[in-house]
C-alpha positions as CSV (number, residue, x, y, z in Angstrom):
1,M,-89.5,-4.3,-2.2
2,F,-91.8,-4.3,0.7
3,K,-92.4,-8.0,0.4
4,L,-88.6,-8.5,1.0
5,L,-88.9,-6.7,4.4
6,D,-91.6,-9.3,5.5
7,G,-89.9,-12.4,4.2
8,S,-89.6,-15.8,5.8
9,Q,-85.9,-15.5,6.7
10,T,-86.5,-12.8,9.4
11,L,-88.5,-12.9,12.6
12,G,-91.2,-10.3,12.9
13,R,-93.7,-9.7,10.2
14,G,-97.1,-8.0,9.7
15,W,-98.6,-4.8,11.0
16,T,-98.1,-5.7,14.6
17,F,-94.3,-6.0,14.3
18,W,-93.9,-2.9,12.1
19,S,-96.2,-0.9,14.5
20,C,-93.8,-1.8,17.3
21,F,-90.9,-1.0,15.1
22,L,-92.3,2.5,14.5
23,V,-93.0,3.0,18.2
24,V,-89.4,2.1,19.1
25,L,-88.0,4.3,16.4
26,A,-90.1,7.2,17.6
27,A,-88.9,6.7,21.2
28,A,-85.3,6.7,19.9
29,L,-85.9,9.9,18.0
30,I,-87.3,11.8,21.0
31,Y,-84.9,10.3,23.5
32,P,-82.3,13.2,23.3
33,A,-85.0,15.7,24.2
34,F,-85.4,14.1,27.7
35,A,-81.8,12.9,28.3
36,D,-78.6,14.7,29.2
37,S,-75.7,14.9,26.8
38,Y,-73.7,12.2,28.6
39,D,-76.4,9.6,28.2
40,V,-76.9,10.5,24.6
41,G,-73.2,10.1,24.0
42,N,-73.2,6.7,25.7
43,F,-76.1,5.6,23.5
44,S,-74.2,6.7,20.4
45,Y,-71.3,4.6,21.6
46,F,-73.6,1.5,22.0
47,L,-75.0,1.9,18.5
48,I,-71.5,2.1,16.9
49,W,-71.0,-1.6,17.8
50,I,-74.3,-2.8,16.5
51,F,-73.0,-2.8,12.9
52,M,-70.3,-5.3,13.8
53,A,-72.9,-7.6,15.4
54,L,-75.2,-7.4,12.4
55,G,-72.3,-8.3,10.1
56,L,-71.5,-11.3,12.2
57,C,-75.1,-12.3,12.3
58,L,-75.2,-12.3,8.5
59,M,-72.0,-14.3,8.2
60,W,-72.5,-16.8,11.1
61,G,-76.3,-17.0,11.4
62,Y,-77.3,-16.9,7.8
63,G,-74.1,-17.9,6.0
64,G,-72.8,-20.5,8.5
65,M,-69.3,-18.9,8.7
66,L,-68.1,-18.4,12.3
67,S,-65.6,-15.5,12.1
68,F,-63.4,-14.2,14.9
69,G,-62.2,-11.5,12.5
70,Q,-64.8,-8.8,13.1
71,T,-62.3,-6.8,15.2
72,L,-59.6,-7.4,12.5
73,F,-61.7,-5.4,10.0
74,F,-62.8,-3.1,12.7
75,G,-59.1,-2.3,13.3
76,I,-58.2,-2.0,9.7
77,S,-61.0,0.4,9.0
78,G,-60.4,2.4,12.2
79,Y,-56.7,2.9,11.6
80,A,-57.4,3.6,7.9
81,Y,-59.9,6.3,9.0
82,G,-57.3,7.8,11.3
83,V,-54.5,7.8,8.7
84,L,-56.8,9.2,6.0
85,A,-58.4,11.9,8.2
86,I,-55.1,13.2,9.4
87,N,-53.4,13.1,6.0
88,M,-56.4,14.6,4.2
89,G,-56.6,17.5,6.7
90,G,-59.7,16.6,8.5
91,G,-62.8,18.8,8.4
92,S,-65.2,18.0,5.5
93,T,-62.8,15.4,4.1
94,T,-63.7,13.1,7.0
95,I,-66.8,11.8,5.2
96,A,-64.5,10.7,2.3
97,A,-62.1,9.2,4.9
98,L,-65.0,7.2,6.3
99,V,-66.1,5.8,3.0
100,L,-62.5,5.0,1.9
101,S,-61.7,3.2,5.2
102,I,-64.8,1.0,4.8
103,I,-63.7,0.2,1.2
104,I,-60.2,-0.7,2.4
105,A,-61.7,-3.1,5.0
106,M,-63.9,-4.7,2.4
107,I,-60.9,-5.1,0.0
108,A,-58.9,-6.8,2.8
109,A,-61.9,-9.0,3.6
110,G,-62.1,-9.9,-0.1
111,I,-58.5,-10.9,-0.2
112,L,-58.5,-12.9,3.0
113,G,-61.9,-14.5,2.2
114,Y,-60.8,-15.5,-1.3
115,F,-57.9,-17.5,-0.1
116,M,-59.9,-19.1,2.7
117,I,-63.0,-20.0,0.8
118,W,-61.3,-21.0,-2.5
119,G,-58.8,-22.9,-0.3
120,G,-61.6,-25.0,1.2
121,I,-61.3,-23.7,4.7
122,N,-64.6,-24.0,6.6
123,G,-66.1,-24.9,9.9
124,I,-64.0,-24.4,13.0
125,F,-60.9,-23.8,10.9
126,F,-62.5,-20.7,9.4
127,G,-62.7,-19.3,12.9
128,I,-59.2,-20.3,13.7
129,V,-57.8,-18.6,10.6
130,T,-59.7,-15.3,11.2
131,L,-58.7,-15.3,14.9
132,S,-55.0,-15.8,13.9
133,A,-55.2,-12.9,11.4
134,T,-56.8,-10.7,14.1
135,L,-54.1,-11.5,16.7
136,V,-51.3,-10.9,14.1
137,L,-52.7,-7.4,13.4
138,A,-53.1,-6.6,17.1
139,F,-49.5,-7.8,17.8
140,F,-48.1,-5.8,14.9
141,L,-49.9,-2.6,15.9
142,G,-48.7,-3.0,19.4
143,Q,-45.0,-2.7,18.5
144,T,-45.4,0.4,16.4
145,A,-44.6,2.9,19.1
146,G,-41.4,4.2,17.5
147,P,-41.3,7.5,15.5
148,E,-40.5,5.5,12.4
149,W,-44.0,4.0,12.4
150,H,-45.9,6.7,10.7
151,I,-47.9,7.3,7.4
152,G,-47.4,10.9,6.6
153,P,-48.1,13.0,9.7
154,A,-50.2,10.1,11.2
155,R,-48.2,8.2,13.9
156,L,-49.4,4.7,14.9
157,N,-48.0,5.0,18.5
158,G,-48.1,1.4,19.4
159,Y,-50.2,0.5,22.5
160,N,-50.7,4.2,23.2
161,G,-52.9,4.3,20.1
162,M,-53.4,6.6,17.2
163,K,-55.0,10.0,18.0
164,G,-55.3,13.4,16.5
165,M,-57.9,12.7,13.8
166,D,-61.0,14.9,13.4
167,P,-64.5,13.7,14.0
168,L,-66.9,13.4,11.2
169,A,-67.9,16.7,9.7
170,I,-70.0,18.2,6.9
171,G,-68.5,21.5,5.9
172,D,-67.9,23.4,9.2
173,F,-70.5,21.3,11.1
174,Y,-69.0,18.5,13.3
175,I,-71.2,15.5,13.8
176,E,-71.0,15.2,17.6
177,G,-73.4,15.0,20.5
178,S,-77.0,14.7,19.5
179,A,-76.1,15.0,15.8
180,L,-74.0,11.9,16.1
181,Y,-76.8,10.1,17.9
182,Y,-79.3,10.8,15.1
183,F,-76.6,9.9,12.5
184,M,-76.2,6.5,14.3
185,V,-80.0,5.9,14.5
186,A,-80.4,6.7,10.8
187,L,-77.5,4.4,9.8
188,I,-78.9,1.6,12.0
189,V,-82.3,1.8,10.4
190,I,-80.8,1.9,6.8
191,V,-78.5,-1.1,7.5
192,Y,-81.1,-3.1,9.3
193,L,-83.7,-2.7,6.6
194,A,-81.2,-3.3,3.8
195,L,-80.0,-6.5,5.5
196,R,-83.7,-7.7,5.9
197,M,-84.2,-7.1,2.2
198,L,-80.9,-9.0,1.4
199,V,-81.6,-12.1,3.4
200,N,-85.2,-12.3,2.1
201,S,-84.1,-11.9,-1.5
202,R,-83.0,-14.7,-3.9
203,I,-79.4,-14.0,-2.9
204,G,-80.3,-14.4,0.7
205,N,-82.1,-17.7,0.1
206,V,-79.0,-19.0,-1.6
207,I,-76.8,-17.8,1.3
208,V,-79.1,-19.8,3.7
209,A,-79.0,-22.8,1.4
210,T,-75.1,-22.8,1.5
211,R,-75.3,-22.9,5.2
212,E,-77.8,-25.7,5.3
213,N,-76.3,-27.9,2.6
214,P,-73.6,-26.5,0.4
215,Q,-73.3,-29.7,-1.7
216,R,-77.0,-29.5,-2.6
217,A,-76.8,-25.8,-3.5
218,E,-73.9,-26.6,-5.8
219,M,-75.9,-29.4,-7.5
220,L,-78.6,-26.9,-8.1
221,G,-76.2,-24.8,-10.1
222,Y,-75.0,-22.2,-7.6
223,D,-71.4,-21.3,-7.1
224,V,-71.3,-21.5,-3.3
225,R,-67.9,-19.9,-3.0
226,K,-69.1,-16.7,-4.6
227,Y,-72.0,-16.3,-2.3
228,Q,-69.9,-17.1,0.7
229,L,-67.3,-14.5,-0.3
230,L,-70.1,-11.9,-0.8
231,T,-71.4,-12.7,2.6
232,F,-68.0,-12.4,4.2
233,I,-67.2,-9.1,2.5
234,I,-70.6,-7.5,3.5
235,G,-70.3,-8.7,7.1
236,S,-66.7,-7.6,7.4
237,G,-67.6,-4.2,5.8
238,L,-70.1,-3.6,8.5
239,A,-67.4,-4.3,11.1
240,G,-65.3,-1.8,9.2
241,L,-68.1,0.7,9.5
242,S,-68.1,0.2,13.3
243,G,-64.3,0.7,13.3
244,A,-64.4,3.9,11.4
245,L,-67.3,5.3,13.4
246,Y,-65.6,4.3,16.7
247,T,-62.3,6.1,15.7
248,S,-64.3,9.2,14.6
249,W,-66.4,9.2,17.8
250,G,-63.4,8.9,20.3
251,Q,-60.8,10.5,18.0
252,F,-58.4,7.6,18.9
253,I,-57.9,3.9,18.4
254,T,-55.6,1.4,20.1
255,P,-54.5,-2.2,19.5
256,S,-56.5,-3.3,22.5
257,S,-59.7,-2.8,20.6
258,I,-58.6,-5.5,18.2
259,G,-57.0,-8.2,20.4
260,L,-58.5,-11.4,21.8
261,P,-60.9,-10.1,24.5
262,A,-62.4,-7.7,21.9
263,A,-62.5,-10.4,19.2
264,A,-64.6,-12.6,21.5
265,M,-67.2,-10.0,22.4
266,P,-69.2,-10.0,19.1
267,I,-69.4,-13.8,19.3
268,V,-71.0,-13.4,22.8
269,W,-73.4,-10.7,21.6
270,V,-74.7,-12.6,18.6
271,A,-74.8,-16.0,20.3
272,F,-76.8,-14.6,23.3
273,S,-79.1,-12.7,21.0
274,G,-79.8,-15.4,18.4
275,R,-77.5,-15.6,15.5
276,S,-80.1,-16.7,13.0
277,D,-82.2,-13.5,13.1
278,L,-81.3,-9.8,12.5
279,T,-83.9,-8.4,14.8
280,A,-82.8,-10.5,17.8
281,T,-79.2,-9.6,17.1
282,L,-79.9,-5.9,17.1
283,V,-82.0,-5.9,20.2
284,G,-79.9,-8.4,22.2
285,S,-76.6,-6.8,21.3
286,F,-77.8,-3.4,22.4
287,L,-79.0,-4.8,25.7
288,L,-75.8,-6.6,26.3
289,L,-73.7,-3.5,25.5
290,F,-75.8,-1.4,27.8
291,G,-75.4,-4.0,30.6
292,F,-71.7,-4.5,30.0
293,Q,-71.0,-0.7,30.1
294,T,-73.1,-0.3,33.3
295,I,-71.1,-3.1,35.1
296,T,-67.8,-2.0,33.7
297,V,-68.2,1.3,35.6
298,Y,-67.8,-0.7,38.8
299,S,-65.6,-3.6,37.7
300,Q,-64.2,-4.4,34.3
301,Q,-63.2,-7.9,35.4
302,A,-66.7,-8.6,36.6
303,A,-68.1,-7.5,33.3
304,L,-65.8,-9.9,31.4
305,V,-66.7,-12.8,33.7
306,L,-70.4,-12.1,33.1
307,M,-69.9,-12.2,29.4
308,G,-68.2,-15.5,29.7
309,A,-71.0,-16.9,31.9
310,L,-73.6,-15.7,29.4
311,L,-71.8,-17.5,26.6
312,L,-71.7,-20.7,28.6
313,A,-75.4,-20.4,29.6
314,T,-76.3,-19.7,26.0
315,V,-74.5,-22.8,24.7
316,M,-75.9,-25.1,27.4
317,L,-79.4,-23.7,27.8
318,A,-80.4,-21.9,24.7
319,P,-78.2,-22.7,21.7
320,Q,-80.5,-20.7,19.4
321,G,-80.1,-17.6,21.6
322,F,-82.1,-16.2,24.5
323,V,-83.5,-13.2,22.8
324,L,-84.5,-15.2,19.7
325,G,-86.2,-17.8,22.0
326,V,-88.1,-15.1,23.8
327,G,-89.1,-13.5,20.5
328,K,-90.4,-16.8,19.1
329,L,-92.3,-17.5,22.3
330,V,-94.0,-14.2,22.1
331,A,-94.8,-14.6,18.4
332,D,-96.3,-18.1,19.0
333,R,-98.4,-16.9,21.9
334,W,-99.7,-14.0,19.9
335,S,-100.5,-16.3,16.9
336,A,-102.3,-18.8,19.2
337,R,-104.3,-16.0,20.8
338,R,-105.4,-14.7,17.4
339,R,-106.4,-18.2,16.3
340,R,-108.5,-18.7,19.4
341,G,-110.2,-15.3,18.8
342,A,-111.0,-16.2,15.3
343,S,-112.4,-19.7,16.1
344,P,-115.7,-18.5,17.7
345,A,-116.3,-16.1,14.8
346,L,-115.9,-18.9,12.3
347,A,-118.1,-21.2,14.3
348,D,-120.9,-18.5,14.5
349,A,-120.6,-18.0,10.7
350,S,-121.0,-21.7,10.0
351,R,-124.1,-21.9,12.1
352,L,-125.7,-18.9,10.2
353,Q,-125.2,-20.6,6.8
354,P,-128.4,-22.2,5.5
355,D,-128.7,-25.9,5.3
356,E,-128.5,-26.8,1.7
357,T,-129.6,-30.4,2.3
């Protein structure tokens, strides 16, 4: 199991990387002790979106499927959580609502993915179909303002958004504030490590092979469509996790969180970070979310313009991603430094060996 965490499909291996990982994790765990509740709540909000970015990294970076449908499954799961939490009475049933909403999103992904993948849709057309489905859902939810649009006591409310659902709770304890922050950190660690093990496993190697050369993978006896569908379902399920957590966190969800501007954001996060590596995506997405939120306080239009400029700069200057490029540069410099440090020791050892001639 531990070998899968240090596999060749992920950047960052060895004691140096994992030591840094533990230091960052320790800093994250003690952060609430030194920050006010507002900042802790903001960090919880940032972490909610990381799952969506990691899911897109798996689909696009490792599986080669560019999907604009992350907010589609974000919205399906978010609205499903709201409907289930309201109809089930809230309270301790919210955990069940969270799990069921993610399952609903994954079932929807399985249905859509089946027709696309078995229908031979790939490349840019894969992105077009997922974007179309996303816009259809956003348009539909936007016209559900009338009182007839309800599921039990849960009203959809059109562009005003659904509200009135309870936050996550275990018994009488509501997961809010610092508790929600620690819950997010624990989920991030679990999902990140699980994805590292997945992409470094035999299944992950096949997923990468389907990205590089699907015909060759088929000739080796693998059913490429099944692996692509599995990748799509897992990635979309992570977007669903973000959607359910977002609805629970804010106790509302609106169609604007699904539409075109929202659908483009995960693409920018993952492209800027480096779509071919989970660690780069996690770090880069968090930094972008933090920066975007900071700028949005002063001007939302300026924040959107900056996101567009970053995407253009990434495509033109660093197609593999800025964060991934910096990570590889640091890793190469560290490796070169270690080799230079080892060379004198090897030379001294060779001089000390007796001459056998």
